[in-house]
C-alpha positions in Angstrom: -26.7 -61.3 -15.2 -28.6 -61.7 -12.0 -31.8 -59.6 -12.3 -33.4 -59.9 -8.9 -37.1 -59.3 -9.3 -38.6 -56.4 -7.4 -41.5 -57.4 -5.2 -44.7 -57.1 -7.1 -48.2 -56.3 -5.9 -50.9 -58.9 -6.8 -54.0 -57.0 -7.8 -57.3 -58.1 -6.5 -59.1 -59.9 -9.3 -62.4 -58.4 -10.4 -65.5 -60.5 -11.0 -66.6 -60.8 -14.6 -69.9 -59.3 -15.4 -71.7 -56.6 -17.3 -68.8 -54.2 -16.9 -66.5 -56.5 -18.9 -64.0 -56.9 -16.1 -62.3 -60.2 -15.5 -61.7 -62.8 -12.8 -58.3 -64.4 -12.5 -59.0 -68.1 -12.5 -58.2 -69.8 -9.3 -56.0 -72.9 -9.8 -58.2 -76.0 -9.6 -61.4 -74.0 -9.9 -63.0 -75.1 -13.1 -65.9 -72.8 -12.7 -63.8 -69.6 -12.5 -63.7 -67.4 -15.6 -60.6 -67.7 -17.8 -57.8 -65.1 -17.2 -58.0 -62.7 -20.2 -54.5 -61.4 -19.7 -51.7 -61.2 -17.2 -49.1 -58.4 -16.6 -45.7 -58.8 -15.0 -44.4 -55.4 -13.9 -40.8 -55.4 -12.7 -38.7 -52.5 -11.4 -35.3 -53.4 -12.9 -33.1 -50.6 -11.4 -33.9 -47.9 -8.9 -31.9 -45.0 -7.6 -32.7 -41.9 -5.5 -35.1 -40.2 -7.9 -35.3 -42.5 -10.9 -35.9 -46.1 -12.0 -36.3 -48.4 -15.0 -39.0 -50.9 -15.4 -40.0 -53.8 -17.6 -43.6 -54.8 -18.3 -44.6 -58.1 -19.9 -48.2 -58.5 -21.0 -49.6 -61.9 -21.9 -52.8 -62.2 -23.9 -55.0 -65.2 -23.1 -58.0 -64.0 -25.2 -58.5 -63.7 -28.9 -55.5 -62.8 -31.1 -54.8 -59.1 -31.6 -53.3 -57.0 -34.4 -52.7 -54.1 -32.1 -52.8 -53.5 -28.3 -52.5 -50.9 -25.5 -51.8 -51.5 -21.8 -53.0 -48.9 -19.3 -52.3 -48.3 -15.6 -52.5 -45.5 -13.0 -49.8 -44.6 -10.5 -50.7 -43.9 -6.9 -47.6 -41.8 -6.4 -45.8 -39.1 -8.5 -44.0 -41.4 -10.9 -43.3 -39.8 -14.3 -42.3 -41.8 -17.4 -39.5 -40.0 -19.3 -38.8 -42.4 -22.2 -39.8 -45.9 -23.3 -38.8 -48.7 -25.6 -40.7 -51.4 -27.5 -43.9 -49.5 -27.0 -45.2 -45.9 -27.4 -45.4 -44.9 -23.7 -47.4 -41.7 -22.9 -48.6 -40.2 -19.7 -51.4 -37.9 -18.7 -51.4 -37.0 -15.0 -51.2 -40.3 -13.2 -52.5 -42.4 -16.1 -50.0 -44.2 -18.4 -50.7 -45.8 -21.8 -48.2 -48.1 -23.6 -49.3 -48.9 -27.2 -47.6 -51.3 -29.5 -44.9 -50.2 -32.0 -45.4 -51.0 -35.7 -43.2 -54.1 -35.4 -44.8 -55.8 -32.3 -48.6 -55.2 -32.8 -49.4 -58.8 -33.3 -50.3 -60.5 -30.0 -51.5 -64.1 -30.5 -53.5 -66.1 -28.0 -51.0 -67.1 -25.4 -48.5 -64.6 -26.8 -46.6 -62.0 -24.9 -45.1 -58.6 -25.5 -42.4 -57.0 -23.4 -41.6 -53.3 -23.2 -39.7 -51.1 -20.8 -39.4 -47.5 -19.8 -37.4 -45.1 -17.6 -39.1 -42.8 -15.1 -38.7 -40.4 -12.1 -40.2 -40.5 -8.7 -39.9 -39.1 -5.2 -40.9 -40.7 -1.9 -42.2 -44.2 -2.7 -42.3 -46.1 -6.0 -45.2 -48.4 -5.5 -46.2 -50.9 -8.2 -49.5 -50.0 -9.9 -52.5 -51.9 -8.4 -54.2 -52.7 -11.7 -53.5 -53.0 -15.4 -55.9 -53.2 -18.4 -55.2 -54.6 -21.9 -57.5 -52.9 -24.4 -59.9 -51.9 -21.6 -60.0 -55.4 -20.0 -58.6 -55.7 -16.5 -55.6 -58.1 -16.2 -54.4 -59.9 -13.1 -50.9 -59.0 -12.0 -48.2 -61.7 -12.0 -46.8 -61.4 -8.5 -43.4 -62.4 -7.3 -40.4 -61.1 -5.3 -36.8 -61.5 -4.3 -37.7 -64.4 -2.1 -39.5 -66.4 -4.8 -37.7 -69.8 -5.3 -36.1 -70.1 -8.7 -38.1 -72.2 -11.1 -37.0 -74.0 -14.2 -38.4 -72.5 -17.4 -40.8 -74.5 -19.5 -39.2 -76.5 -22.4 -38.2 -74.2 -25.2 -38.1 -71.0 -23.1 -34.9 -69.2 -22.6 -33.6 -68.6 -19.2 -32.6 -65.1 -18.0 -28.9 -65.7 -18.0 -27.8 -68.9 -19.8 -24.5 -69.0 -17.9 -26.1 -69.2 -14.4 -26.1 -72.7 -13.1 -24.4 -74.1 -16.2 -21.0 -75.5 -17.2 -19.5 -74.1 -20.4 -18.2 -76.2 -23.3 -14.5 -76.9 -23.5 -13.4 -77.1 -27.1 -11.3 -80.3 -27.2 -9.3 -79.1 -30.2 -8.2 -75.9 -28.4 -7.8 -77.8 -25.1 -5.3 -80.3 -26.8 -3.2 -77.4 -28.1 -3.1 -75.7 -24.8 -2.3 -78.9 -22.9 0.6 -79.6 -25.3 2.3 -76.3 -24.3 4.6 -76.4 -21.3 2.4 -75.3 -18.3 -0.7 -75.2 -20.5 -2.4 -77.9 -18.6 -3.2 -75.2 -16.0 -5.8 -73.7 -18.3 -6.5 -76.4 -20.8 -9.9 -77.1 -19.2 -11.2 -73.5 -19.7 -14.2 -72.9 -22.0 -13.5 -71.0 -25.2 -15.6 -70.0 -28.3 -16.0 -72.1 -31.4 -15.3 -69.9 -34.3 -17.1 -70.4 -37.6 -15.0 -68.0 -39.7 -15.9 -69.4 -43.1 -18.4 -71.6 -44.7 -16.1 -74.7 -44.7 -15.8 -74.4 -40.9 -19.4 -75.5 -40.5 -18.5 -79.0 -41.6 -14.9 -78.8 -40.3 -11.6 -78.0 -42.1 -8.4 -80.0 -42.4 -10.1 -83.0 -40.8 -11.1 -81.0 -37.8 -14.4 -80.8 -35.9 -17.4 -79.2 -37.6 -20.4 -77.6 -35.8 -22.2 -80.9 -35.4 -19.1 -82.5 -34.0 -18.8 -79.8 -31.4 -22.5 -80.0 -30.4 -22.3 -83.8 -30.1 -19.2 -83.4 -27.9 -21.2 -80.8 -25.9 -23.9 -83.3 -25.2 -21.3 -85.7 -23.9 -19.8 -83.0 -21.6 -23.3 -81.9 -20.5 -24.3 -85.1 -18.8 -27.4 -84.5 -16.7 -26.6 -80.8 -16.0 -26.9 -77.6 -18.0 -24.2 -76.6 -20.5 -23.5 -73.5 -22.6 -21.9 -73.8 -26.0 -20.3 -70.6 -27.4 -20.4 -70.2 -31.2 -18.9 -67.2 -33.0 -20.7 -66.2 -36.1 -18.1 -64.5 -38.2 -18.3 -64.4 -42.0 -20.0 -61.2 -43.1 -19.6 -60.0 -46.7 -16.7 -57.6 -46.8 -15.8 -58.6 -43.3 -13.6 -56.4 -41.1 -13.4 -53.5 -43.5 -10.8 -51.7 -41.5 -8.5 -54.7 -40.7 -6.9 -56.7 -43.4 -5.7 -59.5 -41.2 -9.2 -60.8 -40.6 -10.8 -60.2 -44.0 -13.1 -63.0 -44.9 -13.9 -65.1 -47.9 -17.1 -63.2 -49.0 -16.9 -60.1 -51.1 -18.8 -56.9 -50.2 -21.9 -57.8 -52.4 -22.2 -61.5 -51.5 -25.0 -61.1 -49.0 -27.0 -63.9 -50.8 -24.2 -66.4 -50.3 -23.9 -65.3 -46.6 -27.6 -66.1 -46.1 -28.0 -69.3 -48.0 -24.6 -71.0 -47.6 -23.6 -69.8 -44.2 -26.4 -68.7 -41.8 -29.1 -71.1 -43.1 -26.9 -74.2 -42.7 -25.9 -73.1 -39.2 -29.5 -72.5 -38.2 -30.5 -75.9 -39.5 -27.9 -77.6 -37.3 -28.6 -75.6 -34.2 -32.4 -76.3 -34.7 -31.9 -80.0 -34.7 -34.1 -81.3 -31.8 -31.1 -83.5 -30.8 -29.4 -80.3 -29.4 -32.5 -78.8 -27.8 -31.1 -79.4 -24.2 -28.0 -77.2 -24.9 -27.9 -73.5 -24.2 -26.3 -72.2 -27.4 -24.7 -68.7 -27.1 -24.0 -67.1 -30.4 -21.6 -64.1 -30.7 -22.8 -62.4 -33.8 -20.3 -60.8 -36.1 -17.5 -59.2 -34.2 -15.7 -56.1 -35.4 -18.4 -55.2 -37.9 -21.2 -52.7 -37.1 -19.1 -50.1 -35.3 -17.0 -49.7 -38.5 -20.0 -48.0 -40.0 -19.7 -45.3 -37.4 -16.0 -44.8 -36.9 -14.4 -45.7 -40.2 -16.6 -44.1 -42.8 -17.2 -40.7 -44.4 -14.9 -37.8 -43.6 -13.3 -39.2 -40.5 -9.5 -39.6 -40.7 -9.9 -43.3 -39.8 -12.2 -43.9 -42.8 -11.4 -46.6 -45.3 -12.9 -47.1 -48.8 -13.9 -50.6 -47.9 -16.0 -49.4 -44.9 -17.6 -46.7 -47.0 -18.7 -49.4 -49.4 -20.2 -51.5 -46.6 -22.1 -48.6 -45.2 -23.4 -47.7 -48.7 -24.6 -51.2 -49.6 -26.0 -52.0 -46.2 -24.8 -55.5 -46.1 -23.4 -55.4 -42.6 -26.8 -54.3 -41.3 -28.6 -56.8 -43.5 -26.3 -59.6 -42.6 -26.5 -59.1 -38.9 -30.3 -58.7 -39.1 -30.7 -61.9 -41.0 -28.5 -63.8 -38.6 -30.4 -62.5 -35.6 -33.7 -63.3 -37.2 -32.9 -66.8 -38.3 -30.8 -67.9 -35.3 -33.3 -66.2 -32.9 -36.0 -68.6 -34.2 -34.2 -71.5 -32.4 -35.6 -71.6 -28.9 -32.4 -72.5 -27.1 -30.2 -70.0 -29.0 -29.1 -66.9 -27.1 -27.9 -64.1 -29.5 -25.2 -61.7 -28.2 -24.2 -59.0 -30.7 -20.6 -57.8 -30.7 -20.4 -54.3 -29.3 -16.7 -53.5 -29.8 -14.8 -52.1 -26.7 -14.3 -48.8 -24.8 -11.2 -48.0 -26.9 -13.3 -48.0 -30.0 -16.7 -46.5 -29.2 -16.2 -45.0 -25.8 -16.0 -41.4 -27.2 -19.1 -39.2 -27.2 -19.4 -39.1 -31.0 -19.2 -42.9 -31.3 -21.1 -44.1 -28.2 -24.7 -43.1 -29.1 -24.4 -43.5 -32.9 -23.1 -47.1 -32.4 -26.1 -48.0 -30.3 -28.4 -46.6 -33.0 -26.6 -48.8 -35.6 -27.1 -51.8 -33.4 -30.8 -51.0 -33.2 -31.0 -50.6 -37.0 -29.4 -54.0 -37.5 -31.6 -55.7 -34.8 -34.7 -54.6 -36.7 -33.5 -55.4 -40.2 -34.2 -58.4 -42.4 -37.1 -59.6 -40.2 -35.2 -59.4 -36.9 -36.6 -57.6 -33.8 -35.0 -56.5 -30.6 -36.4 -59.6 -29.0 -33.9 -61.7 -31.1 -31.1 -60.0 -29.1 -30.4 -61.6 -25.7 -27.5 -59.3 -25.0 -24.2 -57.9 -26.3 -20.5 -58.8 -25.9 -17.6 -56.4 -25.5 -13.8 -56.7 -25.9 -14.0 -59.7 -28.1 -10.5 -60.6 -29.2 -9.3 -57.4 -27.7 -7.0 -56.3 -24.8 -8.8 -53.6 -22.9 -8.2 -53.9 -19.2 -11.3 -55.0 -17.2 -10.8 -52.5 -14.3 -8.3 -49.7 -14.0 -8.0 -49.3 -10.2 -5.3 -46.6 -9.9 -7.2 -43.8 -11.7 -10.8 -42.9 -12.7 -12.4 -40.7 -15.3 -13.2 -38.1 -12.6 -9.6 -37.6 -11.4 -7.7 -34.4 -11.9 -4.0 -33.8 -11.8 -2.4 -30.3 -11.9 -5.8 -28.9 -12.9 -6.2 -31.3 -15.8 -8.8 -34.0 -16.1 -7.7 -37.6 -16.7 -9.7 -37.3 -20.0 -7.0 -34.9 -21.2 -4.2 -37.4 -20.9 -2.8 -38.8 -24.1 -3.8 -42.3 -23.2 -7.5 -41.6 -22.4 -7.7 -38.9 -25.1 -11.1 -37.6 -24.1 -12.7 -41.0 -23.9 -15.6 -41.2 -21.4 -14.3 -44.6 -20.0 -11.0 -45.8 -18.7 -11.8 -49.6 -18.6 -14.0 -52.2 -20.1 -16.3 -52.9 -17.1 -17.4 -49.3 -16.7 -17.9 -48.9 -20.4 -19.9 -52.2 -20.8 -22.2 -51.3 -17.9 -22.8 -47.8 -19.3 -23.3 -49.0 -22.8 -25.9 -51.5 -21.6 -28.0 -48.7 -20.3 -27.6 -46.8 -23.6 -28.7 -49.8 -25.5 -31.8 -50.1 -23.4 -32.5 -46.4 -23.9 -32.7 -46.9 -27.7 -35.1 -49.7 -27.5 -33.4 -53.0 -26.5 -35.1 -55.0 -23.8 -34.4 -53.9 -20.2 -33.3 -57.4 -19.4 -30.4 -57.6 -21.9 -27.2 -59.0 -20.4 -23.6 -58.3 -21.3 -20.6 -60.5 -21.8 -17.0 -59.3 -21.6 -14.1 -61.2 -23.2 -11.4 -61.4 -20.6 -9.2 -64.0 -22.5 -6.3 -61.6 -23.0 -6.8 -58.5 -20.8 -5.1 -59.5 -17.5 -2.0 -57.4 -18.0 -0.2 -59.1 -15.1 3.5 -59.9 -14.7 6.3 -57.6 -13.6 5.0 -54.7 -15.6 1.7 -54.5 -13.7 1.6 -51.2 -11.7 1.0 -51.5 -7.9 -0.2 -48.0 -7.4 -1.0 -44.7 -9.1 1.5 -42.9 -11.3 3.3 -39.7 -10.2 1.1 -36.6 -9.9 3.6 -34.4 -11.7 1.4 -34.4 -14.8 -1.8 -36.0 -15.9 0.1 -38.2 -18.4 2.6 -39.4 -15.7 -0.3 -40.1 -13.4 -2.2 -42.2 -16.0 0.7 -43.9 -17.7 2.3 -44.8 -14.4 -0.9 -46.4 -13.0 -2.6 -48.0 -15.9 -2.7 -51.8 -16.1 -3.2 -51.8 -19.9 0.4 -51.5 -21.1 -0.3 -51.1 -24.8 1.5 -48.3 -26.6 -1.9 -47.0 -27.8 -5.4 -48.1 -27.0 -6.0 -48.6 -30.7 -3.4 -51.4 -31.0 -5.2 -54.7 -31.4 -2.9 -57.3 -33.0 -0.9 -59.9 -30.9 0.0 -57.4 -28.3 3.3 -57.7 -26.5 3.1 -58.0 -22.7 -0.6 -59.1 -22.6 -1.8 -61.7 -20.2 -4.7 -64.0 -19.5 -7.5 -62.2 -17.7 -10.3 -63.2 -15.3 -11.3 -66.8 -15.7 -14.7 -67.4 -17.3 -17.4 -67.0 -14.7 -21.2 -66.3 -14.5 -22.8 -63.1 -13.1 -19.6 -61.5 -11.9 -20.9 -57.9 -11.8 -24.3 -56.1 -12.1 -25.5 -56.2 -15.7 -22.8 -58.7 -16.7 -24.0 -62.2 -17.7 -20.5 -63.6 -17.7 -16.8 -63.1 -18.2 -15.9 -65.4 -21.2 -12.9 -66.4 -23.2 -14.5 -66.0 -26.5 -11.2 -65.6 -28.3 -9.2 -68.8 -27.6 -5.9 -67.7 -26.0 -3.0 -68.7 -28.3 -4.8 -68.1 -31.6 -3.1 -65.4 -33.6 -4.8 -62.1 -34.5 -3.0 -61.9 -37.8 0.4 -62.6 -39.4 3.5 -60.4 -38.9 4.1 -60.5 -42.6 2.2 -61.5 -45.7 1.6 -65.2 -45.8 -0.3 -66.8 -48.8 -3.4 -68.7 -47.6 -6.7 -70.1 -48.9 -8.8 -68.6 -46.0 -9.2 -65.1 -47.5 -7.1 -63.5 -44.8 -4.9 -60.6 -45.7 -1.8 -59.0 -44.2 -2.4 -56.0 -41.9 0.5 -53.8 -41.0 -0.9 -53.4 -37.5 0.4 -57.0 -37.0 3.9 -56.0 -38.1 6.1 -55.1 -35.1 8.0 -52.6 -37.2 4.9 -50.7 -38.3 4.8 -47.0 -37.2 1.1 -46.7 -37.2 -1.9 -44.9 -38.8 -4.6 -42.5 -37.6 -6.5 -45.3 -35.8 -3.6 -45.8 -33.4 -2.4 -42.3 -33.3 0.5 -43.1 -35.6 2.3 -45.1 -32.9 4.2 -48.4 -33.1 1.9 -51.4 -33.5 3.1 -53.2 -30.3 2.7 -56.5 -32.1 4.7 -59.7 -31.4 7.0 -60.9 -34.2 6.8 -64.1 -36.2 3.0 -64.5 -35.9 1.0 -66.9 -38.1 -2.2 -65.9 -39.9 -5.3 -65.1 -37.8 -6.8 -68.1 -36.0 -3.7 -70.2 -36.2 -1.8 -71.4 -33.2 0.9 -68.9 -31.9 2.9 -70.7 -29.2 5.0 -67.7 -28.3 1.9 -65.6 -27.6 0.3 -68.4 -25.6 3.4 -68.6 -23.4 3.4 -64.9 -22.9 -0.3 -64.8 -22.0 0.3 -67.4 -19.3 3.4 -65.6 -17.9 1.5 -62.3 -17.6 -1.8 -63.8 -16.4 -3.8 -61.8 -13.9 -5.1 -63.3 -11.7 -1.8 -65.2 -11.8 -1.8 -68.9 -12.7 -0.9 -71.4 -10.0 
């Protein structure tokens, strides 16, 4: 995501003396006093009467076990809530003190926190900051600052900006072998590690090291992103049998030692330090703890077990902690899609569960670079013929059977809003979002060219919606789907990239039970004759026939995806 820095005011350095104030060292002036601390204050977003800001404090003095940053506003700014620090205000004076998990501030170490506030008139940057009573200099910068390369080992703001993305040669060969497939065979897709054996390669295929070695070859002298899907939680996909995994609900120890630890060891090899490694962490997992447990009609016994034993939270936390230790790894946590957690009773609780996981097993929110939505799903990116605010015959679009009181009608609006919610519960204000657009194009002859009839709210929505699924809860090998927007960096505010994390042409699950040694079951949602369950409103599944088990090549689906691509293929 492009996060343009708001112009910052460079505070005048104060001369060190009896008062304990400090002088910012002038470059090249060996006699100047050392800088005790620096503060980088950035207004991230600003609107008519509000704003969000990020503050990074760097300690150049003795190591600290606790800290507090103070500043004074010249205007009428009021802090309303903060994250990664306890932010309080008295009059114009603001104090941000560490949380229990980020009190340590080593020499040369930094802490970043953020907050939301209100203002009227002007929203000037504070003139001075103090760390534990010692005045810091302000790191100045602005929209006209030339971009600079980060020091070695430091993550960039958006790994996709200015970089090519790895083309998986195994997927590319399958795509190119299809009639017309050469049109997209050079597109980047995710590398899925869906079992322990995949780390070293299965059926004589490429393992993780093989992919990283090939990535170095593709990289050349430029920058390159490699997308790796971390997908092997204990009791995986507790509400979808087609993508069950090899590990039982209690095998958290095996997940840690036999799956995450070996992956980290490979990613941390200095040989691969020049790659930007994006990990998509455990799709279709954490939201199950909100939507498919307890007394809800969609609850399953398997999801109740995973909520009770905590192994989804522990597994994601452990993965974030270990993989986040690798300086060139960018962790993006899976955040479902608008047709799963876009309702009021799912939206906030899901953000809370993500925060819980991001602070479990030694992880902190700083281990999360962002989130990804719509992974392996079909939700339309933008619905242009109706909006959530429309009314027909006195009824809101939310009352239509398709929207069903959801707050969002498409993936982009949901993803941008969910980003703000995640920041509000404590994730860094700089997090970016990814959207998987591999199969949400919904083009072809069935794509509407205008709104539906205004005879009823259902006719209006159904006639105009791009997403042609029978029900928004349908997820398996959907008939009529098409390739979506091609992978690209920084396409919209708050969005780091559109990606094809799910490789087009790989099945979501088999249409009938097929014995296999991959731990994958048969889910009736992949059966085209299935009449549904509460999770899809007891509708037909909408699945294509004759599908293989999940992850295996499905030629008929690939051809349909190309036929219905939007934007269309040449």
